[in-house]
N, CA, C and O atoms as CSV, one atom per row, in Angstrom:
chain,resi,resn,atom,element,x,y,z
A,1,MET,N,N,0.749,-1.122,-0.006
A,1,MET,CA,C,0.052,-0.108,0.001
A,1,MET,C,C,0.906,1.229,-0.025
A,1,MET,O,O,1.986,1.284,0.564
A,2,VAL,N,N,0.411,2.253,-0.695
A,2,VAL,CA,C,1.318,3.410,-0.817
A,2,VAL,C,C,1.018,4.141,0.396
A,2,VAL,O,O,-0.160,4.372,0.670
A,3,ASP,N,N,2.116,4.596,1.284
A,3,ASP,CA,C,2.312,5.400,2.521
A,3,ASP,C,C,1.606,6.719,2.153
A,3,ASP,O,O,1.703,7.222,1.034
A,4,SER,N,N,0.907,7.236,3.136
A,4,SER,CA,C,0.498,8.551,3.050
A,4,SER,C,C,1.426,9.627,3.068
A,4,SER,O,O,1.165,10.738,2.606
A,5,LYS,N,N,2.686,9.259,3.685
A,5,LYS,CA,C,3.830,10.097,3.865
A,5,LYS,C,C,4.702,10.058,2.662
A,5,LYS,O,O,5.705,10.759,2.527
A,6,PHE,N,N,4.258,9.193,1.795
A,6,PHE,CA,C,5.335,8.742,0.583
A,6,PHE,C,C,5.352,10.246,-0.357
A,6,PHE,O,O,4.382,10.972,-0.577
A,7,ASN,N,N,6.573,10.410,-0.751
A,7,ASN,CA,C,6.899,11.499,-1.397
A,7,ASN,C,C,6.937,11.233,-2.994
A,7,ASN,O,O,7.980,10.866,-3.535
A,8,ASN,N,N,5.704,11.445,-3.736
A,8,ASN,CA,C,5.428,11.239,-5.004
A,8,ASN,C,C,6.649,11.923,-5.841
A,8,ASN,O,O,7.321,11.275,-6.644
A,9,GLU,N,N,6.831,13.113,-5.602
A,9,GLU,CA,C,7.707,13.954,-6.453
A,9,GLU,C,C,9.200,13.303,-6.359
A,9,GLU,O,O,9.872,13.197,-7.385
A,10,LYS,N,N,9.708,12.862,-5.065
A,10,LYS,CA,C,10.795,12.418,-4.948
A,10,LYS,C,C,11.126,11.097,-5.738
A,10,LYS,O,O,12.173,10.803,-6.315
A,11,PHE,N,N,9.910,10.348,-5.609
A,11,PHE,CA,C,9.902,8.904,-6.330
A,11,PHE,C,C,9.955,9.124,-7.816
A,11,PHE,O,O,10.611,8.357,-8.521
A,12,LEU,N,N,9.373,10.017,-8.261
A,12,LEU,CA,C,9.288,10.295,-9.576
A,12,LEU,C,C,10.663,10.609,-10.234
A,12,LEU,O,O,11.073,10.040,-11.246
A,13,THR,N,N,11.329,11.576,-9.548
A,13,THR,CA,C,12.708,12.104,-9.956
A,13,THR,C,C,13.693,10.812,-9.947
A,13,THR,O,O,14.478,10.584,-10.868
A,14,LEU,N,N,13.549,9.958,-8.742
A,14,LEU,CA,C,14.386,8.739,-8.573
A,14,LEU,C,C,14.107,7.717,-9.918
A,14,LEU,O,O,15.018,7.065,-10.427
A,15,LEU,N,N,12.868,7.691,-10.346
A,15,LEU,CA,C,12.472,6.782,-11.293
A,15,LEU,C,C,13.027,7.167,-12.680
A,15,LEU,O,O,13.599,6.346,-13.397
A,16,LYS,N,N,12.819,8.526,-13.040
A,16,LYS,CA,C,13.536,9.165,-14.109
A,16,LYS,C,C,15.097,8.919,-14.260
A,16,LYS,O,O,15.656,8.661,-15.326
A,17,GLU,N,N,15.713,9.040,-13.016
A,17,GLU,CA,C,17.152,9.099,-12.928
A,17,GLU,C,C,17.634,7.572,-13.110
A,17,GLU,O,O,18.758,7.386,-13.578
A,18,SER,N,N,16.874,6.534,-12.778
A,18,SER,CA,C,17.098,5.243,-12.646
A,18,SER,C,C,16.767,4.266,-13.799
A,18,SER,O,O,17.390,3.246,-14.095
A,19,HIS,N,N,15.656,4.783,-14.395
A,19,HIS,CA,C,15.074,3.871,-15.462
A,19,HIS,C,C,14.951,4.780,-16.934
A,19,HIS,O,O,14.790,5.993,-17.073
A,20,THR,N,N,15.059,3.946,-17.727
A,20,THR,CA,C,14.683,4.505,-19.178
A,20,THR,C,C,13.288,4.181,-19.663
A,20,THR,O,O,12.818,3.047,-19.760
A,21,PHE,N,N,12.648,5.391,-19.972
A,21,PHE,CA,C,11.191,5.208,-20.550
A,21,PHE,C,C,11.321,5.865,-21.790
A,21,PHE,O,O,12.054,6.843,-21.939
A,22,PRO,N,N,10.555,5.305,-22.793
A,22,PRO,CA,C,9.672,4.167,-22.435
A,22,PRO,C,C,10.568,2.877,-22.459
A,22,PRO,O,O,11.561,2.742,-23.174
A,23,GLY,N,N,10.099,1.990,-21.616
A,23,GLY,CA,C,10.685,0.618,-21.320
A,23,GLY,C,C,9.812,-0.129,-20.294
A,23,GLY,O,O,8.672,0.144,-19.916
A,24,GLU,N,N,10.701,-1.230,-19.904
A,24,GLU,CA,C,9.923,-2.076,-19.020
A,24,GLU,C,C,10.359,-1.746,-17.509
A,24,GLU,O,O,11.467,-1.336,-17.163
A,25,TYR,N,N,9.315,-1.996,-16.729
A,25,TYR,CA,C,9.426,-1.509,-15.360
A,25,TYR,C,C,9.059,-3.032,-14.573
A,25,TYR,O,O,8.219,-3.772,-15.087
A,26,LEU,N,N,9.652,-3.360,-13.493
A,26,LEU,CA,C,9.555,-4.566,-12.644
A,26,LEU,C,C,8.749,-4.156,-11.526
A,26,LEU,O,O,9.177,-3.259,-10.800
A,27,PHE,N,N,7.594,-4.715,-11.283
A,27,PHE,CA,C,6.713,-4.405,-10.248
A,27,PHE,C,C,6.860,-5.784,-9.338
A,27,PHE,O,O,6.877,-6.910,-9.834
A,28,LYS,N,N,6.959,-5.512,-7.984
A,28,LYS,CA,C,6.889,-6.765,-7.055
A,28,LYS,C,C,5.889,-6.468,-5.928
A,28,LYS,O,O,5.854,-5.358,-5.397
A,29,PHE,N,N,5.139,-7.397,-5.596
A,29,PHE,CA,C,4.069,-7.509,-4.691
A,29,PHE,C,C,4.044,-8.744,-3.837
A,29,PHE,O,O,4.439,-9.824,-4.274
A,30,ILE,N,N,3.518,-8.567,-2.456
A,30,ILE,CA,C,3.085,-9.805,-1.781
A,30,ILE,C,C,1.659,-9.388,-1.402
A,30,ILE,O,O,1.447,-8.254,-0.971
A,31,VAL,N,N,0.716,-10.255,-1.551
A,31,VAL,CA,C,-0.705,-9.966,-1.452
A,31,VAL,C,C,-1.388,-11.251,-0.756
A,31,VAL,O,O,-0.965,-12.388,-0.962
A,32,PRO,N,N,-2.446,-10.979,0.059
A,32,PRO,CA,C,-3.324,-12.301,0.427
A,32,PRO,C,C,-3.757,-12.879,-0.959
A,32,PRO,O,O,-3.935,-12.157,-1.940
A,33,VAL,N,N,-3.902,-14.146,-0.964
A,33,VAL,CA,C,-4.402,-14.933,-2.100
A,33,VAL,C,C,-5.778,-14.434,-2.786
A,33,VAL,O,O,-6.003,-14.438,-3.996
A,34,ASP,N,N,-6.588,-14.036,-1.838
A,34,ASP,CA,C,-7.820,-13.653,-2.568
A,34,ASP,C,C,-7.836,-12.334,-3.096
A,34,ASP,O,O,-8.860,-11.884,-3.610
A,35,LYS,N,N,-6.707,-11.627,-3.005
A,35,LYS,CA,C,-6.624,-10.240,-3.634
A,35,LYS,C,C,-5.739,-10.358,-4.970
A,35,LYS,O,O,-5.392,-9.367,-5.614
A,36,LYS,N,N,-5.415,-11.664,-5.310
A,36,LYS,CA,C,-4.577,-11.698,-6.605
A,36,LYS,C,C,-5.177,-11.375,-7.776
A,36,LYS,O,O,-4.477,-10.956,-8.698
A,37,PRO,N,N,-6.537,-11.513,-7.925
A,37,PRO,CA,C,-7.134,-11.142,-9.194
A,37,PRO,C,C,-7.060,-9.552,-9.374
A,37,PRO,O,O,-6.691,-9.045,-10.433
A,38,GLN,N,N,-7.426,-8.839,-8.296
A,38,GLN,CA,C,-7.271,-7.324,-8.239
A,38,GLN,C,C,-5.736,-6.926,-8.742
A,38,GLN,O,O,-5.546,-6.072,-9.608
A,39,VAL,N,N,-4.829,-7.547,-8.183
A,39,VAL,CA,C,-3.406,-7.021,-8.437
A,39,VAL,C,C,-3.088,-7.545,-10.021
A,39,VAL,O,O,-2.602,-6.725,-10.801
A,40,VAL,N,N,-3.326,-8.710,-10.406
A,40,VAL,CA,C,-3.153,-9.171,-11.730
A,40,VAL,C,C,-3.839,-8.173,-12.842
A,40,VAL,O,O,-3.233,-7.802,-13.848
A,41,SER,N,N,-5.055,-7.828,-12.553
A,41,SER,CA,C,-5.851,-7.060,-13.423
A,41,SER,C,C,-5.080,-5.669,-14.012
A,41,SER,O,O,-5.392,-5.107,-15.062
A,42,PHE,N,N,-4.084,-5.282,-13.162
A,42,PHE,CA,C,-3.407,-4.024,-13.576
A,42,PHE,C,C,-2.257,-4.456,-14.648
A,42,PHE,O,O,-1.771,-3.564,-15.345
A,43,PHE,N,N,-1.870,-5.619,-14.778
A,43,PHE,CA,C,-0.949,-5.969,-15.726
A,43,PHE,C,C,-1.094,-6.819,-16.878
A,43,PHE,O,O,-0.287,-7.684,-17.217
A,44,GLU,N,N,-2.286,-6.492,-17.522
A,44,GLU,CA,C,-2.686,-7.268,-18.679
A,44,GLU,C,C,-1.644,-7.059,-19.759
A,44,GLU,O,O,-1.325,-5.893,-19.993
A,45,GLY,N,N,-1.171,-7.868,-20.330
A,45,GLY,CA,C,-0.144,-7.906,-21.426
A,45,GLY,C,C,1.317,-8.104,-20.722
A,45,GLY,O,O,2.255,-8.437,-21.447
A,46,ALA,N,N,1.510,-7.926,-19.463
A,46,ALA,CA,C,2.790,-8.043,-19.087
A,46,ALA,C,C,3.245,-9.517,-18.656
A,46,ALA,O,O,2.426,-10.428,-18.538
A,47,LYS,N,N,4.367,-9.649,-18.471
A,47,LYS,CA,C,5.034,-10.867,-18.112
A,47,LYS,C,C,4.786,-11.151,-16.660
A,47,LYS,O,O,5.373,-10.377,-15.904
A,48,ILE,N,N,4.116,-12.001,-16.144
A,48,ILE,CA,C,3.727,-12.314,-14.887
A,48,ILE,C,C,4.173,-13.410,-14.195
A,48,ILE,O,O,3.872,-14.495,-14.693
A,49,THR,N,N,4.936,-13.417,-12.977
A,49,THR,CA,C,5.344,-14.622,-12.324
A,49,THR,C,C,4.666,-14.551,-10.893
A,49,THR,O,O,4.602,-13.545,-10.186
A,50,LEU,N,N,4.189,-15.771,-10.612
A,50,LEU,CA,C,3.355,-15.999,-9.281
A,50,LEU,C,C,4.105,-17.058,-8.523
A,50,LEU,O,O,4.677,-17.983,-9.100
A,51,LYS,N,N,4.089,-16.894,-7.123
A,51,LYS,CA,C,4.692,-17.859,-6.291
A,51,LYS,C,C,3.889,-17.733,-5.056
A,51,LYS,O,O,3.661,-16.641,-4.535
A,52,ASP,N,N,3.415,-18.992,-4.541
A,52,ASP,CA,C,2.478,-19.134,-3.331
A,52,ASP,C,C,3.402,-19.068,-2.236
A,52,ASP,O,O,4.574,-19.392,-2.433
A,53,SER,N,N,2.999,-18.670,-1.055
A,53,SER,CA,C,3.784,-18.607,0.273
A,53,SER,C,C,3.723,-20.125,0.638
A,53,SER,O,O,3.018,-20.937,0.039
A,54,LYS,N,N,4.487,-20.393,1.619
A,54,LYS,CA,C,4.639,-21.839,2.245
A,54,LYS,C,C,3.343,-22.339,2.656
A,54,LYS,O,O,3.054,-23.497,2.357
A,55,LYS,N,N,2.473,-21.578,3.343
A,55,LYS,CA,C,1.326,-21.948,3.832
A,55,LYS,C,C,0.194,-21.715,2.948
A,55,LYS,O,O,-0.897,-22.233,3.187
A,56,GLY,N,N,0.394,-20.954,1.925
A,56,GLY,CA,C,-0.739,-20.811,0.881
A,56,GLY,C,C,-1.650,-19.641,1.108
A,56,GLY,O,O,-2.696,-19.524,0.470
A,57,ASN,N,N,-1.203,-18.646,2.147
A,57,ASN,CA,C,-2.136,-17.611,2.414
A,57,ASN,C,C,-1.915,-16.518,1.727
A,57,ASN,O,O,-2.796,-15.659,1.696
A,58,TYR,N,N,-0.765,-16.343,1.077
A,58,TYR,CA,C,-0.058,-15.286,0.470
A,58,TYR,C,C,0.345,-15.642,-0.923
A,58,TYR,O,O,0.440,-16.831,-1.227
A,59,ILE,N,N,0.627,-14.552,-1.928
A,59,ILE,CA,C,1.067,-15.061,-3.087
A,59,ILE,C,C,2.030,-13.830,-3.581
A,59,ILE,O,O,1.588,-12.681,-3.597
A,60,SER,N,N,3.233,-14.103,-3.941
A,60,SER,CA,C,4.095,-13.176,-4.594
A,60,SER,C,C,3.871,-13.086,-5.971
A,60,SER,O,O,3.879,-14.026,-6.767
A,61,ILE,N,N,3.613,-11.570,-6.276
A,61,ILE,CA,C,3.455,-11.337,-7.792
A,61,ILE,C,C,4.455,-10.561,-8.399
A,61,ILE,O,O,4.689,-9.454,-7.913
A,62,THR,N,N,5.098,-10.959,-9.396
A,62,THR,CA,C,6.192,-9.968,-10.065
A,62,THR,C,C,5.726,-9.965,-11.308
A,62,THR,O,O,5.325,-10.981,-11.877
A,63,ALA,N,N,5.752,-8.628,-11.892
A,63,ALA,CA,C,5.075,-8.181,-13.092
A,63,ALA,C,C,6.140,-7.250,-13.928
A,63,ALA,O,O,6.659,-6.260,-13.411
A,64,LEU,N,N,6.421,-7.686,-15.330
A,64,LEU,CA,C,7.445,-6.975,-15.947
A,64,LEU,C,C,6.415,-6.239,-16.834
A,64,LEU,O,O,5.658,-6.954,-17.490
A,65,LYS,N,N,6.286,-4.801,-16.941
A,65,LYS,CA,C,5.450,-4.321,-17.868
A,65,LYS,C,C,5.965,-3.119,-18.589
A,65,LYS,O,O,6.598,-2.259,-17.976
A,66,TYR,N,N,5.703,-3.020,-19.947
A,66,TYR,CA,C,6.176,-2.059,-20.837
A,66,TYR,C,C,5.461,-0.722,-20.467
A,66,TYR,O,O,4.230,-0.718,-20.456
A,67,LEU,N,N,6.140,0.393,-20.169
A,67,LEU,CA,C,5.590,1.777,-19.806
A,67,LEU,C,C,6.085,2.769,-20.832
A,67,LEU,O,O,7.149,2.711,-21.448
A,68,GLU,N,N,5.136,3.695,-20.917
A,68,GLU,CA,C,5.844,4.789,-21.834
A,68,GLU,C,C,6.562,5.822,-20.995
A,68,GLU,O,O,7.519,6.410,-21.498
A,69,GLU,N,N,6.158,6.110,-19.677
A,69,GLU,CA,C,6.797,6.985,-18.886
A,69,GLU,C,C,6.858,6.857,-17.468
A,69,GLU,O,O,6.095,6.020,-16.984
A,70,ALA,N,N,7.630,7.531,-16.651
A,70,ALA,CA,C,7.687,7.332,-15.343
A,70,ALA,C,C,6.485,7.486,-14.592
A,70,ALA,O,O,6.169,6.776,-13.637
A,71,GLU,N,N,5.684,8.641,-15.155
A,71,GLU,CA,C,4.268,8.969,-14.386
A,71,GLU,C,C,3.125,7.612,-14.550
A,71,GLU,O,O,2.087,7.529,-13.893
A,72,ASP,N,N,3.530,6.724,-15.451
A,72,ASP,CA,C,2.726,5.444,-15.569
A,72,ASP,C,C,3.125,4.493,-14.505
A,72,ASP,O,O,2.303,3.644,-14.163
A,73,VAL,N,N,4.253,4.534,-13.960
A,73,VAL,CA,C,4.440,3.821,-12.730
A,73,VAL,C,C,3.773,4.330,-11.675
A,73,VAL,O,O,3.039,3.618,-10.988
A,74,MET,N,N,3.944,5.501,-11.460
A,74,MET,CA,C,3.223,6.096,-10.333
A,74,MET,C,C,1.636,6.037,-10.439
A,74,MET,O,O,0.993,5.965,-9.392
A,75,SER,N,N,1.061,6.061,-11.519
A,75,SER,CA,C,-0.352,5.961,-11.708
A,75,SER,C,C,-0.808,4.439,-11.234
A,75,SER,O,O,-1.820,4.278,-10.552
A,76,ILE,N,N,-0.067,3.469,-11.607
A,76,ILE,CA,C,-0.197,2.085,-11.198
A,76,ILE,C,C,-0.310,1.905,-9.834
A,76,ILE,O,O,-1.283,1.372,-9.300
A,77,TYR,N,N,0.943,2.460,-9.084
A,77,TYR,CA,C,0.941,2.356,-7.649
A,77,TYR,C,C,-0.192,3.216,-6.957
A,77,TYR,O,O,-0.731,2.743,-5.957
A,78,ASN,N,N,-0.522,4.259,-7.359
A,78,ASN,CA,C,-1.664,5.095,-6.902
A,78,ASN,C,C,-2.936,4.361,-7.007
A,78,ASN,O,O,-3.697,4.314,-6.040
A,79,GLN,N,N,-3.227,3.754,-8.189
A,79,GLN,CA,C,-4.530,2.920,-8.352
A,79,GLN,C,C,-4.534,1.776,-7.425
A,79,GLN,O,O,-5.571,1.409,-6.873
A,80,MET,N,N,-3.432,1.222,-7.248
A,80,MET,CA,C,-3.416,-0.080,-6.480
A,80,MET,C,C,-3.466,0.195,-4.932
A,80,MET,O,O,-3.640,-0.728,-4.137
A,81,SER,N,N,-3.320,1.398,-4.570
A,81,SER,CA,C,-3.161,1.714,-3.042
A,81,SER,C,C,-4.435,1.421,-2.267
A,81,SER,O,O,-4.310,1.454,-1.043
A,82,HIS,N,N,-5.517,1.169,-2.705
A,82,HIS,CA,C,-6.673,0.668,-2.245
A,82,HIS,C,C,-6.829,-0.809,-1.922
A,82,HIS,O,O,-7.782,-1.230,-1.266
A,83,ILE,N,N,-5.980,-1.486,-2.346
A,83,ILE,CA,C,-6.049,-2.927,-2.327
A,83,ILE,C,C,-5.421,-3.413,-0.906
A,83,ILE,O,O,-4.234,-3.326,-0.593
A,84,GLU,N,N,-6.364,-3.887,-0.199
A,84,GLU,CA,C,-6.192,-4.315,1.303
A,84,GLU,C,C,-5.046,-5.382,1.503
A,84,GLU,O,O,-5.253,-6.491,1.010
A,85,GLY,N,N,-3.949,-5.182,2.122
A,85,GLY,CA,C,-3.157,-6.270,2.573
A,85,GLY,C,C,-2.030,-6.297,1.601
A,85,GLY,O,O,-1.202,-7.201,1.709
A,86,LEU,N,N,-1.893,-5.289,0.543
A,86,LEU,CA,C,-0.910,-5.172,-0.362
A,86,LEU,C,C,0.463,-4.798,0.022
A,86,LEU,O,O,0.679,-3.688,0.509
A,87,ILE,N,N,1.323,-5.584,-0.152
A,87,ILE,CA,C,2.798,-5.178,0.188
A,87,ILE,C,C,3.642,-4.897,-1.062
A,87,ILE,O,O,3.846,-5.758,-1.917
A,88,THR,N,N,4.123,-3.642,-1.122
A,88,THR,CA,C,5.017,-3.497,-2.241
A,88,THR,C,C,6.471,-3.603,-1.945
A,88,THR,O,O,7.014,-3.088,-0.967
A,89,LEU,N,N,7.016,-4.257,-2.796
A,89,LEU,CA,C,8.499,-4.540,-2.579
A,89,LEU,C,C,9.402,-3.568,-3.507
A,89,LEU,O,O,10.630,-3.647,-3.471
C-alpha cells in the first residue's frame, strides 16, 4: 500500500534517473491470495510470475510491464493503493 507520507515527487525523480522510459518496469508485490485477481488485473499484457507462500495464504506477484513514462508507474501504484493487504517490494 502507498504510504500517505510517501513523497511522489521524490519517487518520480528517482524513477526518471534510474530507468529509461519508454521501457520495461519490474513491479513486485506480496498480497493475500484472495486479492490476486485485483493485482493481476493491472498487468494485462505483462510478463507475470506468481509464487505461493509456504502456507498458501499469500502470493508473490512479479510483473514486468512496458510503460511509456515514469508517470505511468506512479499511476499504477496510486491506483493499487486501495488493495487491502498489498505489500509493495
